MARGUDREN-515393 format. One record per residue (C-alpha): residue in three letters; residue number from 0; x, y, z negated. Coordinates in pm, 1 decimal. Layout:
<kolfis>
   fimar   drengu          x          y          z
     Ala      NUM          X          Y          Z
...
</kolfis>
This chain:
<kolfis>
   fimar   drengu          x          y          z
     Met        0       -9.6        6.0        0.3
     Thr        1      135.1      347.0       79.4
     Ser        2      271.5      578.2     -224.1
     Ala        3       60.9      893.4     -292.5
     Ala        4      414.1     1081.1     -221.8
     Asp        5      455.8      918.0      104.4
     Gln        6       97.1      996.9      208.0
     Ala        7      144.9     1332.3       86.9
     Leu        8      428.9     1371.9      287.1
     Val        9      255.2     1257.2      610.3
     Glu       10      -49.1     1482.5      542.3
     Arg       11      171.9     1804.1      520.6
     Tyr       12      344.9     1693.9      839.1
     Leu       13       21.7     1675.5     1008.7
     Glu       14     -104.6     1999.6      889.6
     Tyr       15      245.9     2160.6     1003.5
     Val       16      198.9     2032.3     1363.2
     Arg       17     -160.2     2129.0     1345.8
     Val       18      -91.2     2480.3     1267.0
     Glu       19      261.9     2544.8     1442.3
     Lys       20      198.5     2357.5     1750.0
     Arg       21     -136.7     2382.0     1790.8
     Leu       22     -198.2     2027.3     1906.9
     Ala       23     -543.5     1900.6     2063.7
     Thr       24     -757.7     1706.7     1804.1
     Arg       25     -672.8     1368.3     2005.8
     Thr       26     -294.6     1422.8     1980.5
     Leu       27     -343.0     1482.6     1614.3
     Glu       28     -530.2     1168.6     1574.8
     Leu       29     -253.3      967.6     1770.4
     Tyr       30       30.7     1130.9     1550.1
     Ala       31     -179.1     1010.8     1261.4
     Leu       32     -208.9      664.5     1394.1
     Asp       33      176.5      645.5     1461.7
     Leu       34      275.8      778.1     1108.8
     Gly       35       39.9      556.6      964.7
     Lys       36      210.8      265.6     1127.3
     Leu       37      534.2      411.3      986.8
     Ala       38      411.7      414.5      624.4
     Gln       39      269.9       50.2      657.9
     His       40      612.0      -66.6      772.7
     Ala       41      775.1      116.2      491.9
     Ser       42      552.1        5.1      229.7
     Ala       43      580.1     -365.6      353.6
     Ala       44      963.3     -328.7      311.1
     Gln       45      906.3     -171.4      -11.2
     Val       46     1123.2      137.3       92.7
     Asp       47      998.0      492.5       42.5
     Leu       48      985.1      696.7      389.8
     Cys       49     1263.1      943.6      274.7
     Lys       50     1480.4      618.9      233.2
     Val       51     1393.3      475.2      578.8
     Ala       52     1739.5      379.2      741.0
     Asn       53     1834.8      341.9     1116.2
     His       54     1827.3      -75.1     1068.8
     His       55     1474.3      -57.3      931.4
     Ile       56     1357.6      148.2     1252.5
     Arg       57     1523.9     -101.1     1474.7
     Arg       58     1370.8     -397.5     1293.5
     Trp       59     1013.2     -250.9     1351.9
     Val       60     1083.2     -188.8     1698.9
     Ala       61     1181.3     -560.3     1755.8
     Gln       62      861.4     -652.5     1578.9
     Met       63      623.6     -443.3     1775.4
     His       64      810.2     -566.8     2082.6
     Ser       65      766.8     -937.6     2007.2
     Gly       66      439.3     -848.5     1914.7
     Gly       67      335.5     -758.4     2277.4
     Arg       68      361.8     -358.0     2260.2
     Ser       69      489.2     -214.0     2566.9
     Gly       70      805.3      -32.6     2601.0
     Arg       71      619.2      280.1     2710.0
     Gly       72      394.0      257.4     2389.3
     Ile       73      695.2      219.1     2148.1
     Ala       74      840.1      482.3     2303.4
     Leu       75      564.0      714.9     2239.1
     Ile       76      554.1      573.7     1879.7
     Leu       77      907.9      659.6     1819.0
     Ser       78      856.5     1005.4     1944.2
     Gly       79      609.2     1089.1     1700.6
     Trp       80      860.3      896.7     1427.0
     Arg       81     1143.7     1104.1     1545.2
     Gly       82      947.5     1431.5     1518.6
     Phe       83      842.0     1345.9     1171.2
     Tyr       84     1192.8     1301.4     1018.7
     Ala       85     1345.8     1578.3     1220.6
     Trp       86     1055.9     1790.2      998.0
     Leu       87     1195.3     1615.6      693.3
     Gly       88     1563.8     1690.8      767.8
     Arg       89     1451.2     2084.9      819.3
     Gln       90     1260.5     2045.9      469.2
     Gly       91     1619.0     1922.7      335.4
     Gln       92     1461.6     1597.0      208.4
     Ile       93     1691.6     1374.0      439.3
     Ala       94     2055.4     1407.9      531.1
     Ser       95     1995.8     1206.7      878.9
     Asn       96     1722.1     1097.2     1129.8
     Pro       97     1709.3      758.2     1124.3
     Val       98     1519.5      757.9     1467.4
     Gln       99     1758.7      974.5     1624.8
     Asp      100     1946.1      702.6     1830.1
     Val      101     1667.7      444.8     1845.4
     Arg      102     1541.0      398.8     2193.1
     Ala      103     1243.0      157.2     2311.8
     Pro      104     1314.3     -137.9     2501.1
     Lys      105     1313.6      -69.5     2879.6
     Ala      106     1002.2     -146.5     3045.2
     Ala      107     1023.0     -467.5     3303.7
     Lys      108      996.2     -308.9     3641.4
     Pro      109      669.2     -463.4     3815.2
     Leu      110      740.7     -685.9     4140.9
     Pro      111      616.4     -497.0     4447.7
     Lys      112      334.7     -653.8     4580.3
     Ala      113      353.4     -843.1     4882.5
     Leu      114      128.7    -1081.1     5088.6
     Gly      115      179.2    -1435.3     5157.9
     Val      116      288.1    -1517.5     5490.0
     Asp      117      -36.5    -1685.4     5572.5
     Asp      118     -231.5    -1395.8     5453.8
     Ala      119        3.7    -1132.8     5629.1
     Val      120       -5.6    -1325.6     5974.0
     Arg      121     -390.2    -1356.8     5909.2
     Phe      122     -420.5     -991.5     5860.8
     Ala      123     -192.0     -905.8     6155.8
     Asp      124     -412.4    -1131.4     6383.7
     Phe      125     -742.5     -979.5     6244.4
     His      126     -937.0     -812.3     6548.5
     Ser      127    -1197.3     -602.7     6405.0
     Ser      128    -1546.4     -524.6     6576.6
     Asp      129    -1453.7     -140.7     6589.1
     Asn      130    -1443.8        0.9     6929.5
     Ala      131    -1148.5      -81.2     7162.7
     Trp      132     -948.0      234.7     7108.9
     Leu      133     -934.3      213.7     6733.3
     Glu      134     -867.1     -149.6     6739.8
     Ala      135     -565.0      -88.5     6969.7
     Arg      136     -464.6      166.0     6749.2
     Asp      137     -475.4       -2.1     6411.2
     Ser      138     -324.5     -326.5     6552.4
     Ala      139       -7.5     -121.8     6665.2
     Met      140        4.4       25.3     6338.6
     Val      141      -25.5     -312.4     6154.5
     Glu      142      235.0     -484.6     6389.1
     Leu      143      491.6     -183.4     6328.9
     Leu      144      443.1     -177.5     5954.1
     Tyr      145      483.0     -536.5     5902.2
     Gly      146      679.4     -638.7     6203.5
     Ser      147      935.8     -370.8     6151.0
     Gly      148      922.7     -277.7     5755.3
     Leu      149      847.7       85.0     5837.4
     Arg      150      743.3      308.3     5580.9
     Val      151      398.3      480.6     5630.8
     Gly      152      575.2      840.3     5667.1
     Glu      153      806.6      689.7     5928.7
     Leu      154      514.7      546.2     6115.5
     Val      155      304.6      845.0     6159.9
     Gly      156      621.7     1043.2     6232.8
     Leu      157      673.7      855.3     6552.7
     Asp      158      640.8     1064.0     6883.5
     Leu      159      552.4      932.5     7228.7
     Asp      160      912.7     1027.0     7356.0
     Ala      161     1256.5     1065.7     7236.4
     Ser      162     1327.3     1448.0     7247.0
     Ala      163     1576.3     1686.2     6992.7
     Gln      164     1235.7     1774.3     6795.3
     Ala      165     1139.4     1410.0     6758.6
     Lys      166     1154.9     1267.7     6414.7
     Gly      167     1097.5      901.2     6558.3
     Trp      168     1024.6      713.4     6839.5
     Val      169      981.2      352.1     6980.8
     Asp      170     1195.9      246.0     7287.8
     Leu      171      992.8       -0.6     7442.4
     Gln      172     1281.4     -113.6     7692.0
     Ala      173     1524.2     -176.1     7425.4
     Ala      174     1242.9     -314.5     7189.5
     Gln      175     1358.0      -82.0     6883.8
     Ala      176     1202.6      193.3     6688.5
     His      177     1418.0      496.2     6579.3
     Val      178     1281.0      658.5     6250.0
     Leu      179     1371.8      909.2     5995.8
     Gly      180     1376.3      764.1     5665.3
     Lys      181     1419.5      910.1     5313.1
     Gly      182     1693.0     1152.3     5292.8
     Ser      183     1680.9     1260.7     5631.5
     Lys      184     1854.4      944.5     5712.4
     Arg      185     1813.5      782.1     6080.0
     Arg      186     1820.3      424.5     6140.8
     Val      187     1718.3      190.4     6416.6
     Val      188     1494.1     -121.5     6351.7
     Pro      189     1392.9     -420.7     6592.7
     Val      190     1045.7     -430.8     6713.1
     Gly      191      921.0     -771.9     6773.5
     Ser      192      741.3     -897.5     7071.0
     Val      193      386.1     -908.8     6959.1
     Ala      194      430.5     -529.8     6842.8
     Leu      195      559.7     -431.9     7166.0
     Gln      196      259.2     -587.3     7344.3
     Ala      197       35.4     -411.6     7084.4
     Leu      198      225.6      -83.4     7160.7
     Gln      199      155.5     -120.9     7516.0
     Gln      200     -220.4     -200.3     7496.6
     Trp      201     -253.7      117.3     7262.9
     Leu      202      -52.9      320.7     7501.4
     Ala      203     -253.8      260.0     7771.7
     Leu      204     -570.1      372.8     7609.9
     Arg      205     -406.4      642.2     7415.8
     Ala      206     -323.5      802.6     7756.7
     Ala      207     -699.8      822.7     7845.2
     Ser      208     -733.3     1014.3     7542.7
     Ala      209     -427.8     1218.6     7490.5
     Gly      210     -415.0     1477.8     7229.2
     Pro      211     -341.6     1844.6     7290.4
     Gln      212      -20.1     1901.8     7471.2
     Gln      213      210.8     2132.9     7281.4
     Gly      214      476.9     2222.0     7546.9
     Ala      215      799.8     2146.6     7436.6
     Met      216      679.3     2028.0     7069.3
     Pro      217      670.8     1641.4     7019.9
     Val      218      335.2     1458.3     7088.8
     Ala      219      250.7     1215.0     6802.7
     Leu      220      216.8      825.9     6921.4
     Phe      221      -58.5      777.6     6661.2
     Ile      222     -341.1     1023.4     6668.0
     Gly      223     -693.8     1014.9     6482.6
     Arg      224    -1006.7     1064.4     6721.7
     Asn      225     -976.9     1447.6     6712.1
     Gly      226     -638.5     1410.3     6898.2
     Thr      227     -397.7     1508.5     6615.1
     Arg      228     -138.8     1326.1     6443.6
     Leu      229     -274.1     1059.2     6187.5
     Thr      230     -175.0     1137.5     5834.9
     Pro      231      -60.5      893.8     5597.4
     Gln      232     -398.1      881.7     5394.2
     Ser      233     -591.7      787.6     5713.5
     Val      234     -356.1      498.3     5772.6
     Trp      235     -435.5      378.4     5409.8
     Gln      236     -804.9      409.9     5471.6
     Arg      237     -790.7      231.0     5786.5
     Leu      238     -560.0      -89.4     5637.3
     Arg      239     -797.8     -101.3     5318.6
     Arg      240    -1101.9     -116.3     5576.0
     Arg      241     -936.8     -368.0     5774.2
     Ser      242     -814.4     -609.4     5492.1
     Gln      243    -1182.7     -614.1     5350.4
     Gln      244    -1320.9     -677.7     5709.9
     Ala      245    -1033.3     -985.3     5733.8
     Gly      246    -1176.0    -1120.0     5409.8
     Leu      247     -840.2    -1079.2     5218.4
     Ala      248     -863.1    -1103.2     4834.3
     Val      249     -650.6     -775.7     4775.9
     Pro      250     -684.9     -460.8     4940.5
     Val      251     -380.1     -390.7     5175.3
     His      252     -173.0      -71.0     5174.5
     Pro      253      107.0       39.8     5397.3
     His      254      390.6      -30.5     5155.8
     Met      255      243.6     -373.5     5067.2
     Leu      256      316.4     -459.1     5456.2
     Arg      257      661.8     -309.9     5395.9
     His      258      715.3     -519.4     5095.9
     Ser      259      579.9     -851.1     5283.8
     Phe      260      823.6     -794.0     5586.6
     Ala      261     1118.3     -784.6     5328.5
     Ser      262     1025.2    -1052.1     5124.8
     His      263      939.2    -1269.7     5442.0
     Val      264     1261.3    -1212.4     5615.0
     Leu      265     1468.8    -1262.8     5313.7
     Gln      266     1296.3    -1617.8     5246.3
     Ser      267     1374.6    -1689.1     5608.0
     Ser      268     1729.4    -1570.5     5609.5
     Gly      269     1874.4    -1519.1     5276.7
     Asp      270     2057.3    -1227.3     5417.4
     Leu      271     1993.7     -934.7     5145.7
     Arg      272     2260.9     -709.9     5310.8
     Ala      273     2050.0     -727.4     5671.3
     Val      274     1714.7     -648.5     5481.5
     Gln      275     1886.5     -360.1     5323.6
     Glu      276     1983.1     -231.8     5650.7
     Leu      277     1624.2     -304.6     5792.3
     Leu      278     1456.7     -110.7     5509.2
     Gly      279     1733.0      151.4     5535.7
     His      280     1804.1      164.9     5139.8
     Ala      281     2095.1      337.7     5048.9
     Asn      282     2163.3      128.9     4765.0
     Ile      283     2149.8     -274.3     4743.5
     Thr      284     2038.7     -269.4     4414.0
     Thr      285     1696.1     -126.8     4529.1
     Thr      286     1667.8     -425.5     4793.8
     Gln      287     1741.6     -676.3     4518.2
     Val      288     1402.7     -673.3     4369.2
     Tyr      289     1304.0     -900.1     4661.9
     Thr      290     1520.5    -1153.6     4535.6
     Arg      291     1296.3    -1173.3     4244.9
     Leu      292     1004.5    -1192.1     4503.3
     Asp      293     1184.3    -1467.1     4688.0
     Phe      294     1269.2    -1645.1     4347.0
     Gln      295      869.3    -1647.2     4263.6
     His      296      784.7    -1784.5     4597.5
     Leu      297     1035.9    -2080.8     4533.4
     Ala      298      916.8    -2134.5     4178.2
     Lys      299      546.3    -2163.3     4263.1
     Ala      300      626.9    -2413.3     4536.6
     Tyr      301      836.1    -2587.6     4291.7
     Asp      302      578.9    -2607.0     4037.9
     Ala      303      306.3    -2711.5     4287.3
     Ala      304      533.9    -2989.7     4452.3
     His      305      798.0    -3136.4     4234.7
     Pro      306      664.7    -3428.1     4004.0
     Arg      307      900.2    -3310.8     3718.1
     Ala      308      799.7    -2960.4     3716.9
     Arg      309      526.3    -2988.6     3468.1
     Leu      310      368.6    -3227.8     3243.9
     Lys      311       74.5    -3383.8     3450.4
     Gly      312     -137.7    -3542.7     3178.1
     Lys      313      -27.9    -3756.8     2874.0
     Pro      314      157.9    -4102.5     2966.1
     Gly      315      -37.4    -4387.8     2953.7
</kolfis>
């Protein structure tokens, strides 16, 4: 049970932050909850709040982490505790802040969401009931996103022809896409035969409804029905609609197709450096996340197929 002295300290601090920092009511409630946790830990350890040491804080962080608290949640709690002890220091009640050099565990980076090979091919092969113009355009976009691993910004930045002003373009003869990636870095990626065919079908229809010509200015490869360059938001909406029509379990977005491209190339080739070059990553550590995806894929296959992967029923 929290001592009356410790409870009084917490109440004085909450009054201080309420008056001095003019915190919102909800924020004050969160402060009170976090300091209540601190007082509970101190009481269980039979130590006064002013006697809490660095090793106490570290032990309590470990307990919270093992109990399932996220790294972000622990960081927020530590921030509240750190402020409390900083105030106690200014009051002359402690010599040093026991929370000062304590950091929350790093949150695990979520794996990028990628489609399985079957779902990716099913999505790419899907033909919607939209009009032929929209279907040709959307099919060409999907083939470039999944077949060449483009970012959505690189996709909508593609122009009809190479020029001094063009950010990117597709060379149909060389089967290559020239794109301007992050950090204004240019790269060249291969374009597969299916994507080339889809692009040729789109270009034939696009020529019949060309957008407004802008003299020497680049003309967009992918346009909306109003003739202007397609926006990333429009691509997101079209892919989401397409994935629903195709009956996929998850809504597909452009970066999911890029992740799928990288994961599937790595699964087939095992060449991490090649995937790095294809994606345009400056640092290979960024690309290494796909080795985790690849292992996840292998682990699932192992669990499903190997007789020693898991205990299948009790021995007879």
